[in-house]
N, C-alpha and C positions, 0 to 999 in steps of 0.2 A: 131502940133497936141494941139490944145484948149483942154481942157476938164473939165468937175468936176472930183473934187478926193474924193468923196460919201467913202463908208465901202464897201472894193470886197466884205466882206463877206456876202452882199446880194443882189449879184448878180449872179447866179450862171447863168449856159447856161442850152438852150436844145436841147435835143443832139438827132438828126433823122440821121436815117439810108440814104444809099446815094440813097435810094426813096423818100427820104424827108418825111417819115411819123417817127414819133417818134418811140424810142427803145420798150417802156410801157408807160401806160396810166395811172398804179394801180398799184408800183406808179410812178411818172411821171420820164425818165428815164431826171436825171439833172445831170452834172458834177459841180462841188467847179468853179469855180476860177482862183485856184490852175492849178488844171485837164485839164480844160479846155485850158491853158494857156499852161503847156506841151503838149497838143495834137497836137496845132499850129504850134508848135515850131521842133515837129517830124514828121510834114508835113502828120497827118494822119487825118486832119478833112476840110473842106474847111469852113471859117467865112461867115454863111449866113449876122447874124444882129448881132452890136454890140450897147450895153449900152453908156454915155453920162461919167459915169465913166471911168476913167483910173488908170491903174497903169505906175509906171515910176521905170527909173534907172535915173544914174546921166548923162547916153549916151543914154535911151531911154524913149519909151513913148509909149505907145496901148491901148487903148481903149480898154476895154473888148468887147468880145465877147456875145451876147443873145440867140445865136440862131444859134449852127455849125451841119452841116449834114458830117456824115463819108466819107471818100475819096471812101475808100470799103463796099459793103452791105455786111451785117450782116445775113444772113439766119433764120429766127425765126423757133426756135424745133414746132414743129406742136402739140406736146406736152406737156403742160408743168411739173416740178417735180408735186410731191405729196409733198407736203407744208401745215401747218395749217391757213397761210395765203391765196393761191393756193383754199385752200378750204370754207375757208370766201366768200373769191371772188367769187367762184362757184356759192355760195348760198345769193351770195348777201349780209353779213351779217346777215343775219336776220335765228334764228330758226325758222328749216323743220317741226317744229310739232304746236307753237303756232304764228312764225313770232316777239319776240323778238325778240330787238336789243342788250342788254345786257345781264352782265355774259355768251358769247358764248362759247362752248367746241362744243366740234368730240361727234357725237355719232355711230356707227356700228347699222345699223342699222338689219342685223343676229349678235349680239351679239359674242362675240370674246369666250366668256362659250361655244358658241350654235359651235364655227367650223366656224365663218365671218374673214374673213380678213380682212385687213387695204387699201382695195385697192380706187379708185375715184367710184366704181359700188357698193360699202357698206356702206361707210364713208354721213352722213351730219353732220350738224353745226344744234348744241341744245342747245338750255337755259342750263346753270344747273338745275334749277326747271326740267326740262322734260327730261333733262340726268339720274336725282338722282329717275323719277316719274316709266321710261320705266324699266328704270336697264337694268339685262340679260335675258328682258323677249324678246320674239320673237315682233313685231308688232302689233299684229292680239288677243294673250293673254294681249297684255297692249292696246287696243282696241287706239293705234296710227300710225297712218301714215304718212306716209311724205309729205310734201306739192309739192312738186319735185321730182321723184324717181331720186338717187345720177345716173349720168351720168359721165363718163371721159374726162372732156372739154377740148378744142381745146386754142392752143396761140387766139387763133380769139376772143373766147366765152371769155375769160379772159376779152381782151379789150375791149367789147364789155359791161361787170360789167365796166371794170373800168371808162371807159365814165360817166359812170353814179355817179361816185364822185371828181370830181373836184376837187383841191386845194384850199386852201383859199387865193394864190396868185398867179396870173397867169401874169406876164410883157405882156404888151402888143405885146411887136415882135413877140410872142409868139402863140398869135392869129389868124395865116393865119396858121397854121401846128395842130391843135390841133381841134377835134369835138366833143364836147361836148353832150351826147344824154340824149335832156333836155325831152323827152319821158320814161327815165330810172331813173324817180326819184325812188329816193334812201326809 
């Protein structure tokens, strides 16, 4: 086996489910070369494509996988966990009051002081200035209404939004498995 011996740390593997779809788009489902090699030796993945870069020991040499697929299908959860990151992704990293993309926080549409709960249906992404301006007021009292009403997203909703934010680096071998939405420009 002959291959280049570049830095393996610059060779993450794209991880696909058994149906050859990425486990996630944002963040993109990537494994380090060490985790990928371990999964290969534990027979948990199929190697779909490799880099030219290889790793070796005194008795073994292997090209690093650039794309792997899980041998067992992992059924994605229908609804994602409520996290700050997932909330921002649902709202496309945009203030739902003024469309700003800096200083993002989250805002309770019905303030907690008025009985509002921390749920998908009551929390939106807001920039710090809008959040401070609205304060503990109801939307009508503050004359501030979300651009999009808050909702509980599905994993598909987050995948769709994540495709609008492709990472800075995409290896050529990944292109056949990734579908970036050019119509969803951030």
